[in-house]
C-alpha beads as a LAMMPS data file, in Angstrom:
LAMMPS data file: protein, C-alpha beads

449 atoms
448 bonds

1 atom types
1 bond types

-500.0 500.0 xlo xhi
-500.0 500.0 ylo yhi
-500.0 500.0 zlo zhi

Masses

1 110.0

Atoms # bond

1 1 1 -180.762 -50.008 -411.441
2 1 1 -177.311 -49.410 -410.800
3 1 1 -176.136 -52.432 -411.626
4 1 1 -177.837 -52.128 -414.816
5 1 1 -176.505 -48.785 -415.936
6 1 1 -172.941 -50.466 -414.568
7 1 1 -173.687 -53.251 -416.973
8 1 1 -173.969 -50.913 -420.085
9 1 1 -171.735 -48.616 -419.279
10 1 1 -169.237 -51.544 -419.362
11 1 1 -170.664 -52.692 -422.499
12 1 1 -169.713 -49.277 -424.277
13 1 1 -166.650 -49.365 -423.134
14 1 1 -165.863 -52.549 -424.459
15 1 1 -167.119 -51.625 -427.582
16 1 1 -164.996 -49.122 -427.778
17 1 1 -162.204 -50.995 -426.935
18 1 1 -163.132 -53.273 -429.243
19 1 1 -163.207 -50.736 -431.972
20 1 1 -160.175 -49.044 -431.248
21 1 1 -158.313 -52.515 -431.146
22 1 1 -160.215 -53.346 -434.565
23 1 1 -158.847 -50.375 -436.209
24 1 1 -155.275 -50.363 -434.847
25 1 1 -155.419 -54.097 -436.242
26 1 1 -156.537 -52.513 -439.466
27 1 1 -153.884 -49.554 -439.976
28 1 1 -151.115 -52.244 -439.358
29 1 1 -152.396 -54.703 -441.656
30 1 1 -152.834 -52.154 -444.237
31 1 1 -149.421 -50.390 -443.635
32 1 1 -147.534 -53.830 -443.088
33 1 1 -144.302 -53.683 -445.422
34 1 1 -143.642 -55.893 -447.426
35 1 1 -140.335 -57.973 -447.731
36 1 1 -137.102 -56.236 -448.665
37 1 1 -139.228 -52.907 -448.233
38 1 1 -136.895 -50.141 -447.201
39 1 1 -136.413 -48.870 -443.644
40 1 1 -137.611 -46.296 -441.891
41 1 1 -138.535 -44.486 -438.476
42 1 1 -141.538 -46.281 -436.341
43 1 1 -144.559 -44.440 -437.406
44 1 1 -147.741 -43.566 -435.278
45 1 1 -150.934 -45.647 -436.070
46 1 1 -153.384 -43.351 -438.093
47 1 1 -151.080 -40.864 -438.544
48 1 1 -147.524 -41.818 -439.360
49 1 1 -144.709 -39.602 -439.099
50 1 1 -146.532 -36.117 -439.910
51 1 1 -145.642 -34.831 -436.539
52 1 1 -142.403 -34.891 -437.137
53 1 1 -142.512 -33.677 -440.602
54 1 1 -144.404 -30.557 -440.528
55 1 1 -142.673 -29.696 -436.718
56 1 1 -139.400 -28.847 -439.241
57 1 1 -138.872 -28.162 -442.675
58 1 1 -139.262 -31.531 -444.818
59 1 1 -136.043 -31.452 -446.636
60 1 1 -133.675 -31.062 -443.427
61 1 1 -136.115 -33.890 -441.666
62 1 1 -135.413 -36.091 -444.471
63 1 1 -131.760 -35.202 -444.750
64 1 1 -131.484 -36.229 -441.205
65 1 1 -133.109 -40.085 -441.602
66 1 1 -130.999 -40.157 -444.278
67 1 1 -128.265 -40.121 -442.210
68 1 1 -129.404 -42.669 -440.298
69 1 1 -131.770 -45.162 -442.434
70 1 1 -129.336 -44.469 -445.908
71 1 1 -130.287 -43.184 -449.208
72 1 1 -133.637 -45.089 -449.624
73 1 1 -135.977 -45.190 -446.708
74 1 1 -139.619 -44.618 -446.061
75 1 1 -141.783 -42.537 -443.876
76 1 1 -145.641 -42.282 -443.499
77 1 1 -147.725 -39.268 -443.671
78 1 1 -151.206 -40.487 -442.502
79 1 1 -152.286 -43.577 -444.845
80 1 1 -149.402 -42.820 -447.339
81 1 1 -146.025 -44.626 -447.650
82 1 1 -143.380 -42.523 -449.160
83 1 1 -139.969 -43.692 -450.100
84 1 1 -137.522 -41.064 -449.865
85 1 1 -134.573 -41.362 -452.145
86 1 1 -131.365 -38.973 -450.956
87 1 1 -128.018 -38.510 -452.579
88 1 1 -127.264 -38.044 -456.664
89 1 1 -126.525 -41.337 -457.401
90 1 1 -130.216 -42.754 -455.797
91 1 1 -132.067 -39.745 -457.355
92 1 1 -130.377 -40.257 -460.590
93 1 1 -131.166 -44.418 -460.541
94 1 1 -134.680 -43.442 -460.318
95 1 1 -135.364 -39.920 -462.335
96 1 1 -132.996 -40.291 -465.295
97 1 1 -132.081 -44.363 -465.114
98 1 1 -135.304 -45.983 -464.008
99 1 1 -137.386 -42.658 -465.602
100 1 1 -140.192 -44.921 -467.211
101 1 1 -140.443 -46.500 -464.117
102 1 1 -140.869 -43.626 -462.765
103 1 1 -142.862 -41.250 -464.711
104 1 1 -146.242 -41.047 -463.583
105 1 1 -147.811 -39.231 -460.445
106 1 1 -149.386 -40.366 -457.543
107 1 1 -153.030 -39.316 -456.496
108 1 1 -152.623 -35.804 -454.982
109 1 1 -155.840 -34.361 -452.749
110 1 1 -155.254 -30.797 -453.193
111 1 1 -155.106 -30.936 -457.098
112 1 1 -157.974 -34.091 -456.888
113 1 1 -159.919 -30.955 -455.225
114 1 1 -159.107 -28.383 -457.360
115 1 1 -158.090 -29.854 -461.044
116 1 1 -162.562 -30.532 -461.975
117 1 1 -161.552 -32.668 -464.788
118 1 1 -159.512 -35.596 -464.032
119 1 1 -156.175 -35.653 -465.239
120 1 1 -156.018 -32.199 -466.424
121 1 1 -152.512 -29.925 -466.399
122 1 1 -149.312 -30.387 -466.972
123 1 1 -148.307 -31.567 -463.452
124 1 1 -150.215 -34.284 -462.742
125 1 1 -151.814 -36.270 -465.557
126 1 1 -150.523 -39.187 -466.693
127 1 1 -149.948 -41.433 -469.536
128 1 1 -151.074 -40.717 -472.876
129 1 1 -152.907 -37.454 -472.146
130 1 1 -149.559 -35.956 -470.207
131 1 1 -147.364 -37.036 -473.110
132 1 1 -149.382 -35.335 -475.360
133 1 1 -150.064 -31.969 -473.463
134 1 1 -146.284 -31.854 -472.707
135 1 1 -145.046 -32.289 -476.254
136 1 1 -148.034 -29.404 -476.943
137 1 1 -146.733 -27.429 -474.483
138 1 1 -142.930 -27.623 -475.468
139 1 1 -143.188 -27.001 -478.936
140 1 1 -146.316 -24.174 -478.966
141 1 1 -143.787 -22.306 -476.419
142 1 1 -140.999 -22.870 -479.111
143 1 1 -143.033 -21.566 -481.413
144 1 1 -143.770 -18.264 -479.886
145 1 1 -140.060 -17.976 -478.863
146 1 1 -139.063 -20.261 -475.723
147 1 1 -134.997 -20.845 -476.429
148 1 1 -135.519 -18.307 -479.132
149 1 1 -133.644 -14.614 -479.894
150 1 1 -137.476 -13.543 -480.438
151 1 1 -138.238 -14.477 -476.213
152 1 1 -134.690 -12.998 -475.297
153 1 1 -136.164 -9.243 -477.306
154 1 1 -138.788 -9.878 -474.769
155 1 1 -136.933 -10.024 -471.730
156 1 1 -135.167 -7.193 -472.929
157 1 1 -137.715 -5.284 -473.319
158 1 1 -139.236 -6.617 -469.793
159 1 1 -135.676 -5.572 -468.138
160 1 1 -136.185 -2.141 -469.441
161 1 1 -139.542 -2.028 -467.677
162 1 1 -138.110 -3.514 -464.470
163 1 1 -135.284 -0.801 -464.291
164 1 1 -137.564 2.248 -464.717
165 1 1 -139.612 0.999 -461.495
166 1 1 -136.174 0.623 -459.570
167 1 1 -135.410 4.001 -460.735
168 1 1 -138.689 5.205 -458.998
169 1 1 -137.088 4.252 -456.024
170 1 1 -134.425 6.623 -456.374
171 1 1 -132.128 4.743 -454.357
172 1 1 -134.391 4.027 -451.242
173 1 1 -134.672 1.335 -449.195
174 1 1 -137.518 -0.909 -450.722
175 1 1 -138.253 -5.175 -451.556
176 1 1 -137.803 -6.295 -455.065
177 1 1 -139.791 -9.194 -454.711
178 1 1 -142.949 -7.805 -456.049
179 1 1 -141.198 -6.276 -459.009
180 1 1 -139.011 -9.539 -459.756
181 1 1 -142.352 -11.380 -459.585
182 1 1 -144.360 -9.015 -461.684
183 1 1 -141.298 -9.066 -464.404
184 1 1 -140.687 -12.843 -464.720
185 1 1 -144.470 -13.417 -464.785
186 1 1 -144.653 -10.592 -467.661
187 1 1 -142.174 -13.506 -470.100
188 1 1 -144.781 -16.120 -469.289
189 1 1 -147.819 -13.952 -470.223
190 1 1 -145.969 -12.970 -473.433
191 1 1 -145.667 -16.913 -474.296
192 1 1 -149.050 -17.972 -472.743
193 1 1 -151.093 -14.759 -473.746
194 1 1 -149.282 -12.706 -476.336
195 1 1 -148.852 -10.007 -474.195
196 1 1 -147.792 -8.451 -470.978
197 1 1 -149.267 -6.410 -467.895
198 1 1 -148.685 -3.228 -466.814
199 1 1 -147.002 -3.763 -462.995
200 1 1 -149.661 -1.550 -461.437
201 1 1 -152.612 -3.632 -463.110
202 1 1 -155.146 -4.514 -460.535
203 1 1 -156.156 -7.998 -461.405
204 1 1 -152.512 -8.893 -462.237
205 1 1 -151.346 -7.989 -459.229
206 1 1 -154.168 -10.182 -457.446
207 1 1 -152.992 -13.142 -459.348
208 1 1 -149.317 -12.678 -458.274
209 1 1 -150.688 -12.666 -454.835
210 1 1 -153.018 -15.327 -454.903
211 1 1 -150.487 -17.726 -456.430
212 1 1 -147.459 -16.965 -454.109
213 1 1 -149.806 -17.419 -451.242
214 1 1 -151.348 -20.707 -452.425
215 1 1 -147.310 -22.182 -453.453
216 1 1 -146.270 -21.145 -450.095
217 1 1 -149.501 -22.998 -448.673
218 1 1 -149.235 -25.874 -450.402
219 1 1 -145.913 -26.134 -449.157
220 1 1 -145.681 -25.736 -445.634
221 1 1 -147.635 -28.137 -442.446
222 1 1 -151.285 -26.780 -443.958
223 1 1 -150.504 -28.206 -447.121
224 1 1 -149.161 -31.865 -445.991
225 1 1 -151.911 -32.306 -443.300
226 1 1 -154.495 -31.754 -446.085
227 1 1 -152.400 -34.602 -448.544
228 1 1 -152.337 -36.793 -445.596
229 1 1 -155.919 -36.369 -443.970
230 1 1 -158.070 -34.715 -447.364
231 1 1 -161.422 -36.032 -445.885
232 1 1 -161.165 -34.574 -442.375
233 1 1 -159.300 -31.252 -443.495
234 1 1 -162.036 -30.475 -446.040
235 1 1 -164.468 -30.059 -443.516
236 1 1 -162.094 -28.249 -440.887
237 1 1 -161.217 -24.495 -441.264
238 1 1 -157.839 -23.409 -441.236
239 1 1 -155.445 -21.969 -443.743
240 1 1 -155.103 -24.619 -445.845
241 1 1 -158.934 -23.357 -447.218
242 1 1 -157.300 -20.381 -449.019
243 1 1 -155.281 -22.879 -451.558
244 1 1 -158.558 -23.562 -453.070
245 1 1 -160.088 -19.886 -452.760
246 1 1 -156.832 -18.649 -454.284
247 1 1 -156.652 -20.780 -456.645
248 1 1 -160.129 -20.096 -457.872
249 1 1 -159.734 -16.410 -458.334
250 1 1 -156.546 -17.583 -460.545
251 1 1 -158.875 -19.565 -462.383
252 1 1 -161.234 -17.126 -463.038
253 1 1 -158.392 -14.520 -464.165
254 1 1 -157.207 -17.036 -466.889
255 1 1 -160.966 -18.332 -467.726
256 1 1 -161.449 -14.440 -468.770
257 1 1 -158.155 -14.358 -471.138
258 1 1 -159.282 -17.512 -472.865
259 1 1 -162.782 -15.862 -473.630
260 1 1 -160.666 -12.755 -475.003
261 1 1 -158.946 -14.940 -476.940
262 1 1 -161.909 -16.578 -478.405
263 1 1 -163.483 -13.456 -479.764
264 1 1 -160.233 -12.391 -481.309
265 1 1 -159.092 -15.572 -482.918
266 1 1 -157.505 -16.094 -485.567
267 1 1 -157.026 -19.787 -486.831
268 1 1 -154.684 -18.826 -489.508
269 1 1 -152.556 -16.917 -487.108
270 1 1 -152.337 -17.833 -483.957
271 1 1 -150.450 -15.613 -481.312
272 1 1 -149.527 -17.123 -478.366
273 1 1 -150.090 -20.499 -476.219
274 1 1 -153.809 -19.803 -475.636
275 1 1 -154.521 -19.284 -479.305
276 1 1 -152.955 -22.264 -480.608
277 1 1 -154.658 -24.527 -477.997
278 1 1 -157.710 -23.387 -478.662
279 1 1 -157.150 -24.139 -482.549
280 1 1 -156.308 -27.779 -481.003
281 1 1 -159.477 -28.337 -479.489
282 1 1 -161.371 -27.720 -482.709
283 1 1 -159.063 -30.315 -483.889
284 1 1 -159.199 -32.813 -480.997
285 1 1 -163.060 -32.751 -480.606
286 1 1 -163.039 -36.623 -480.882
287 1 1 -160.531 -37.243 -478.730
288 1 1 -159.670 -37.886 -474.863
289 1 1 -156.234 -35.984 -474.839
290 1 1 -157.131 -33.268 -472.758
291 1 1 -158.474 -30.388 -474.980
292 1 1 -160.714 -28.887 -473.975
293 1 1 -161.091 -25.062 -472.281
294 1 1 -161.026 -26.203 -468.824
295 1 1 -157.538 -27.839 -469.211
296 1 1 -156.955 -25.146 -471.145
297 1 1 -156.910 -22.901 -468.050
298 1 1 -155.513 -25.833 -465.563
299 1 1 -152.274 -25.930 -467.602
300 1 1 -152.002 -21.952 -468.520
301 1 1 -152.092 -21.839 -464.578
302 1 1 -149.540 -24.856 -464.524
303 1 1 -146.810 -23.095 -467.084
304 1 1 -147.331 -19.815 -464.844
305 1 1 -146.674 -22.125 -461.447
306 1 1 -143.549 -23.715 -462.926
307 1 1 -141.952 -20.219 -464.678
308 1 1 -142.837 -17.701 -462.129
309 1 1 -142.071 -18.344 -458.618
310 1 1 -138.851 -20.528 -459.451
311 1 1 -137.080 -17.494 -461.255
312 1 1 -138.077 -14.628 -459.243
313 1 1 -137.245 -16.237 -456.084
314 1 1 -133.758 -16.879 -458.130
315 1 1 -133.413 -13.893 -458.551
316 1 1 -133.953 -12.418 -455.097
317 1 1 -131.214 -15.144 -454.010
318 1 1 -128.764 -13.759 -456.612
319 1 1 -129.038 -10.314 -454.695
320 1 1 -128.805 -11.733 -451.331
321 1 1 -125.712 -13.984 -452.421
322 1 1 -124.003 -11.153 -454.350
323 1 1 -124.167 -8.319 -451.366
324 1 1 -123.015 -10.937 -448.708
325 1 1 -120.186 -11.954 -451.198
326 1 1 -118.624 -8.437 -452.633
327 1 1 -115.674 -10.104 -453.755
328 1 1 -117.661 -12.509 -456.007
329 1 1 -120.116 -9.161 -456.666
330 1 1 -116.948 -7.202 -457.949
331 1 1 -115.585 -9.966 -460.124
332 1 1 -118.902 -10.320 -461.708
333 1 1 -119.320 -6.662 -462.557
334 1 1 -115.486 -6.559 -464.041
335 1 1 -116.674 -9.521 -466.491
336 1 1 -119.843 -7.975 -467.475
337 1 1 -117.782 -4.859 -468.104
338 1 1 -115.402 -6.074 -469.982
339 1 1 -117.381 -8.093 -472.176
340 1 1 -120.564 -6.326 -472.629
341 1 1 -119.675 -2.915 -471.087
342 1 1 -122.485 -0.173 -470.192
343 1 1 -124.033 1.051 -473.253
344 1 1 -126.415 -2.219 -474.084
345 1 1 -127.899 -4.990 -472.307
346 1 1 -126.283 -8.485 -472.140
347 1 1 -127.442 -11.711 -474.727
348 1 1 -127.238 -15.007 -474.964
349 1 1 -124.341 -14.618 -477.452
350 1 1 -122.505 -13.358 -474.735
351 1 1 -122.583 -16.302 -472.277
352 1 1 -119.795 -18.370 -473.760
353 1 1 -117.417 -15.114 -473.012
354 1 1 -118.726 -14.839 -469.139
355 1 1 -117.827 -18.193 -467.502
356 1 1 -117.308 -16.662 -464.056
357 1 1 -120.852 -14.583 -464.457
358 1 1 -122.176 -18.094 -465.793
359 1 1 -120.850 -20.184 -462.758
360 1 1 -122.282 -17.336 -460.355
361 1 1 -125.767 -17.985 -461.934
362 1 1 -125.761 -21.477 -461.280
363 1 1 -124.268 -21.608 -457.945
364 1 1 -127.225 -18.887 -457.004
365 1 1 -129.521 -21.946 -458.025
366 1 1 -127.517 -24.442 -456.353
367 1 1 -126.965 -23.225 -453.011
368 1 1 -130.215 -21.156 -453.083
369 1 1 -132.019 -24.838 -453.245
370 1 1 -135.189 -23.133 -455.035
371 1 1 -137.008 -26.400 -454.858
372 1 1 -136.028 -29.141 -452.436
373 1 1 -138.436 -31.621 -452.897
374 1 1 -138.992 -32.812 -456.429
375 1 1 -142.633 -33.846 -457.526
376 1 1 -143.531 -37.320 -456.089
377 1 1 -143.399 -40.004 -458.459
378 1 1 -145.277 -43.442 -458.810
379 1 1 -143.692 -46.831 -459.682
380 1 1 -145.720 -47.934 -463.069
381 1 1 -144.332 -51.854 -462.319
382 1 1 -142.470 -53.821 -459.413
383 1 1 -138.600 -52.725 -459.501
384 1 1 -135.519 -51.998 -457.025
385 1 1 -133.672 -48.890 -455.841
386 1 1 -130.677 -49.094 -454.224
387 1 1 -131.385 -53.357 -453.513
388 1 1 -134.644 -52.551 -452.024
389 1 1 -137.992 -54.027 -453.430
390 1 1 -140.339 -51.179 -454.603
391 1 1 -143.727 -52.783 -455.162
392 1 1 -146.193 -51.181 -458.390
393 1 1 -147.651 -47.695 -456.965
394 1 1 -145.458 -46.917 -454.638
395 1 1 -145.197 -43.133 -454.215
396 1 1 -141.343 -42.312 -454.404
397 1 1 -140.004 -38.537 -453.598
398 1 1 -136.578 -37.811 -454.555
399 1 1 -135.007 -35.122 -452.130
400 1 1 -133.266 -32.336 -454.736
401 1 1 -131.484 -30.866 -451.643
402 1 1 -129.759 -34.302 -451.015
403 1 1 -128.614 -33.843 -454.582
404 1 1 -127.360 -30.102 -454.898
405 1 1 -125.455 -30.593 -451.110
406 1 1 -124.051 -34.358 -451.697
407 1 1 -120.759 -34.064 -450.453
408 1 1 -119.424 -36.663 -452.689
409 1 1 -120.341 -34.698 -455.678
410 1 1 -119.422 -31.352 -454.220
411 1 1 -116.327 -29.582 -453.168
412 1 1 -117.675 -27.609 -451.040
413 1 1 -121.425 -28.275 -450.764
414 1 1 -122.117 -26.042 -447.693
415 1 1 -120.374 -23.032 -449.017
416 1 1 -121.312 -20.765 -451.683
417 1 1 -118.239 -21.203 -454.134
418 1 1 -118.632 -20.419 -457.949
419 1 1 -115.754 -22.734 -458.289
420 1 1 -118.187 -25.813 -458.580
421 1 1 -118.716 -24.760 -461.875
422 1 1 -115.610 -23.599 -463.147
423 1 1 -112.623 -26.043 -464.176
424 1 1 -108.843 -25.216 -463.406
425 1 1 -108.398 -23.179 -466.655
426 1 1 -111.440 -20.825 -465.412
427 1 1 -113.500 -22.364 -467.997
428 1 1 -117.242 -22.965 -467.393
429 1 1 -118.928 -26.781 -466.463
430 1 1 -121.754 -27.694 -465.024
431 1 1 -121.455 -30.993 -463.052
432 1 1 -123.852 -33.758 -463.558
433 1 1 -125.093 -33.155 -459.862
434 1 1 -126.375 -29.890 -460.819
435 1 1 -130.296 -30.710 -460.822
436 1 1 -132.015 -27.640 -459.538
437 1 1 -135.427 -28.338 -460.682
438 1 1 -135.163 -32.463 -461.253
439 1 1 -134.096 -34.482 -464.646
440 1 1 -135.651 -36.724 -467.147
441 1 1 -139.415 -36.583 -467.458
442 1 1 -141.886 -34.985 -466.270
443 1 1 -139.694 -31.710 -466.114
444 1 1 -142.521 -28.533 -466.390
445 1 1 -141.688 -26.934 -469.556
446 1 1 -141.761 -23.759 -467.752
447 1 1 -138.887 -24.487 -465.448
448 1 1 -135.982 -25.925 -467.706
449 1 1 -133.016 -23.980 -468.040

Bonds

1 1 1 2
2 1 2 3
3 1 3 4
4 1 4 5
5 1 5 6
6 1 6 7
7 1 7 8
8 1 8 9
9 1 9 10
10 1 10 11
11 1 11 12
12 1 12 13
13 1 13 14
14 1 14 15
15 1 15 16
16 1 16 17
17 1 17 18
18 1 18 19
19 1 19 20
20 1 20 21
21 1 21 22
22 1 22 23
23 1 23 24
24 1 24 25
25 1 25 26
26 1 26 27
27 1 27 28
28 1 28 29
29 1 29 30
30 1 30 31
31 1 31 32
32 1 32 33
33 1 33 34
34 1 34 35
35 1 35 36
36 1 36 37
37 1 37 38
38 1 38 39
39 1 39 40
40 1 40 41
41 1 41 42
42 1 42 43
43 1 43 44
44 1 44 45
45 1 45 46
46 1 46 47
47 1 47 48
48 1 48 49
49 1 49 50
50 1 50 51
51 1 51 52
52 1 52 53
53 1 53 54
54 1 54 55
55 1 55 56
56 1 56 57
57 1 57 58
58 1 58 59
59 1 59 60
60 1 60 61
61 1 61 62
62 1 62 63
63 1 63 64
64 1 64 65
65 1 65 66
66 1 66 67
67 1 67 68
68 1 68 69
69 1 69 70
70 1 70 71
71 1 71 72
72 1 72 73
73 1 73 74
74 1 74 75
75 1 75 76
76 1 76 77
77 1 77 78
78 1 78 79
79 1 79 80
80 1 80 81
81 1 81 82
82 1 82 83
83 1 83 84
84 1 84 85
85 1 85 86
86 1 86 87
87 1 87 88
88 1 88 89
89 1 89 90
90 1 90 91
91 1 91 92
92 1 92 93
93 1 93 94
94 1 94 95
95 1 95 96
96 1 96 97
97 1 97 98
98 1 98 99
99 1 99 100
100 1 100 101
101 1 101 102
102 1 102 103
103 1 103 104
104 1 104 105
105 1 105 106
106 1 106 107
107 1 107 108
108 1 108 109
109 1 109 110
110 1 110 111
111 1 111 112
112 1 112 113
113 1 113 114
114 1 114 115
115 1 115 116
116 1 116 117
117 1 117 118
118 1 118 119
119 1 119 120
120 1 120 121
121 1 121 122
122 1 122 123
123 1 123 124
124 1 124 125
125 1 125 126
126 1 126 127
127 1 127 128
128 1 128 129
129 1 129 130
130 1 130 131
131 1 131 132
132 1 132 133
133 1 133 134
134 1 134 135
135 1 135 136
136 1 136 137
137 1 137 138
138 1 138 139
139 1 139 140
140 1 140 141
141 1 141 142
142 1 142 143
143 1 143 144
144 1 144 145
145 1 145 146
146 1 146 147
147 1 147 148
148 1 148 149
149 1 149 150
150 1 150 151
151 1 151 152
152 1 152 153
153 1 153 154
154 1 154 155
155 1 155 156
156 1 156 157
157 1 157 158
158 1 158 159
159 1 159 160
160 1 160 161
161 1 161 162
162 1 162 163
163 1 163 164
164 1 164 165
165 1 165 166
166 1 166 167
167 1 167 168
168 1 168 169
169 1 169 170
170 1 170 171
171 1 171 172
172 1 172 173
173 1 173 174
174 1 174 175
175 1 175 176
176 1 176 177
177 1 177 178
178 1 178 179
179 1 179 180
180 1 180 181
181 1 181 182
182 1 182 183
183 1 183 184
184 1 184 185
185 1 185 186
186 1 186 187
187 1 187 188
188 1 188 189
189 1 189 190
190 1 190 191
191 1 191 192
192 1 192 193
193 1 193 194
194 1 194 195
195 1 195 196
196 1 196 197
197 1 197 198
198 1 198 199
199 1 199 200
200 1 200 201
201 1 201 202
202 1 202 203
203 1 203 204
204 1 204 205
205 1 205 206
206 1 206 207
207 1 207 208
208 1 208 209
209 1 209 210
210 1 210 211
211 1 211 212
212 1 212 213
213 1 213 214
214 1 214 215
215 1 215 216
216 1 216 217
217 1 217 218
218 1 218 219
219 1 219 220
220 1 220 221
221 1 221 222
222 1 222 223
223 1 223 224
224 1 224 225
225 1 225 226
226 1 226 227
227 1 227 228
228 1 228 229
229 1 229 230
230 1 230 231
231 1 231 232
232 1 232 233
233 1 233 234
234 1 234 235
235 1 235 236
236 1 236 237
237 1 237 238
238 1 238 239
239 1 239 240
240 1 240 241
241 1 241 242
242 1 242 243
243 1 243 244
244 1 244 245
245 1 245 246
246 1 246 247
247 1 247 248
248 1 248 249
249 1 249 250
250 1 250 251
251 1 251 252
252 1 252 253
253 1 253 254
254 1 254 255
255 1 255 256
256 1 256 257
257 1 257 258
258 1 258 259
259 1 259 260
260 1 260 261
261 1 261 262
262 1 262 263
263 1 263 264
264 1 264 265
265 1 265 266
266 1 266 267
267 1 267 268
268 1 268 269
269 1 269 270
270 1 270 271
271 1 271 272
272 1 272 273
273 1 273 274
274 1 274 275
275 1 275 276
276 1 276 277
277 1 277 278
278 1 278 279
279 1 279 280
280 1 280 281
281 1 281 282
282 1 282 283
283 1 283 284
284 1 284 285
285 1 285 286
286 1 286 287
287 1 287 288
288 1 288 289
289 1 289 290
290 1 290 291
291 1 291 292
292 1 292 293
293 1 293 294
294 1 294 295
295 1 295 296
296 1 296 297
297 1 297 298
298 1 298 299
299 1 299 300
300 1 300 301
301 1 301 302
302 1 302 303
303 1 303 304
304 1 304 305
305 1 305 306
306 1 306 307
307 1 307 308
308 1 308 309
309 1 309 310
310 1 310 311
311 1 311 312
312 1 312 313
313 1 313 314
314 1 314 315
315 1 315 316
316 1 316 317
317 1 317 318
318 1 318 319
319 1 319 320
320 1 320 321
321 1 321 322
322 1 322 323
323 1 323 324
324 1 324 325
325 1 325 326
326 1 326 327
327 1 327 328
328 1 328 329
329 1 329 330
330 1 330 331
331 1 331 332
332 1 332 333
333 1 333 334
334 1 334 335
335 1 335 336
336 1 336 337
337 1 337 338
338 1 338 339
339 1 339 340
340 1 340 341
341 1 341 342
342 1 342 343
343 1 343 344
344 1 344 345
345 1 345 346
346 1 346 347
347 1 347 348
348 1 348 349
349 1 349 350
350 1 350 351
351 1 351 352
352 1 352 353
353 1 353 354
354 1 354 355
355 1 355 356
356 1 356 357
357 1 357 358
358 1 358 359
359 1 359 360
360 1 360 361
361 1 361 362
362 1 362 363
363 1 363 364
364 1 364 365
365 1 365 366
366 1 366 367
367 1 367 368
368 1 368 369
369 1 369 370
370 1 370 371
371 1 371 372
372 1 372 373
373 1 373 374
374 1 374 375
375 1 375 376
376 1 376 377
377 1 377 378
378 1 378 379
379 1 379 380
380 1 380 381
381 1 381 382
382 1 382 383
383 1 383 384
384 1 384 385
385 1 385 386
386 1 386 387
387 1 387 388
388 1 388 389
389 1 389 390
390 1 390 391
391 1 391 392
392 1 392 393
393 1 393 394
394 1 394 395
395 1 395 396
396 1 396 397
397 1 397 398
398 1 398 399
399 1 399 400
400 1 400 401
401 1 401 402
402 1 402 403
403 1 403 404
404 1 404 405
405 1 405 406
406 1 406 407
407 1 407 408
408 1 408 409
409 1 409 410
410 1 410 411
411 1 411 412
412 1 412 413
413 1 413 414
414 1 414 415
415 1 415 416
416 1 416 417
417 1 417 418
418 1 418 419
419 1 419 420
420 1 420 421
421 1 421 422
422 1 422 423
423 1 423 424
424 1 424 425
425 1 425 426
426 1 426 427
427 1 427 428
428 1 428 429
429 1 429 430
430 1 430 431
431 1 431 432
432 1 432 433
433 1 433 434
434 1 434 435
435 1 435 436
436 1 436 437
437 1 437 438
438 1 438 439
439 1 439 440
440 1 440 441
441 1 441 442
442 1 442 443
443 1 443 444
444 1 444 445
445 1 445 446
446 1 446 447
447 1 447 448
448 1 448 449
């Protein structure tokens, strides 16, 4: 009897060993690199380089790998292999020179779970649907003030509300993060919903809170783990689940706003992006270009994602850098006092007369490094980058940190230096390597300067 059990256990061990070796072989064959594919660090079977990535800030990890493997290299996250692009010249090659080859977005596990309609939103859609939605968003937002004086008036009005809130603190220490988030989001609300919210509005604050939490979770190790192992992480408890519960609450908030707009809609007199989209839904009933109420909520969410967090974070960095560099703060104050004075708010027409202030704002964006990693792209056809072969369908990740701190493009990349944006005569100049939010296509409408 004991011999029978021995043989049975031996067979089970042999079976498990065979299965393990089979999976190893399958993993090797699936991830075997084609000829002249970019190099990269050795990856563990099944999980790739995910442990190294989540143990430190991803952009810093990529910067260290670029020193070893050059400006085009690969890392593997779970079953996916990414080509990483580092340095201004290589990033520009992909997102500007070869923009049409890398205009599409690859599969995104988080978006696939949340965006219930295929190809929804402004970030993750591809092809004709994305082109139509992006053109529609840009033209609509411009009609309601983007880049025009009417939006400037809304901004000035919001500044007054922000000032009132700050004055209520009566000079005591406080965190401005929430106020900045509310103020910036209200500008987006003016364009998308045609109204602003009071800073004490409960639903408004819940939306902003959940939006910030979701963005933070997507960018940290939990988001990376979900992207690498979606089928496994879907069934596991953990903070990553808050990404989806938060977005559900935000989507409900936006859906309620859409319902309010439907009740008050005047097709001959749209007041905002939602109104205009609802009118377009009727016109595009027979098209497959994403004009549905579901996609309206998704596109509205994307506009908040693009416009709110990046701008409010930039304002926070502005305070940090100006406090840390009082000599720069004094120069900005002197220039503002001499050009604008203390009796009115600044205007865009003042910008040419404020070269030093303009330079400081741009240096805040560069040194603050708000978007260290650009969104993933995918090769639409076989191509080459840096002499390496990039097969069709390969995911490509441009590292914007490597552009903003490129030693061959910036005089003192590791120091806060407004002189990066001033010529010898003190006039404002913008170097080509200033890409805080990307370049080419697709740039989210809400993140454009």
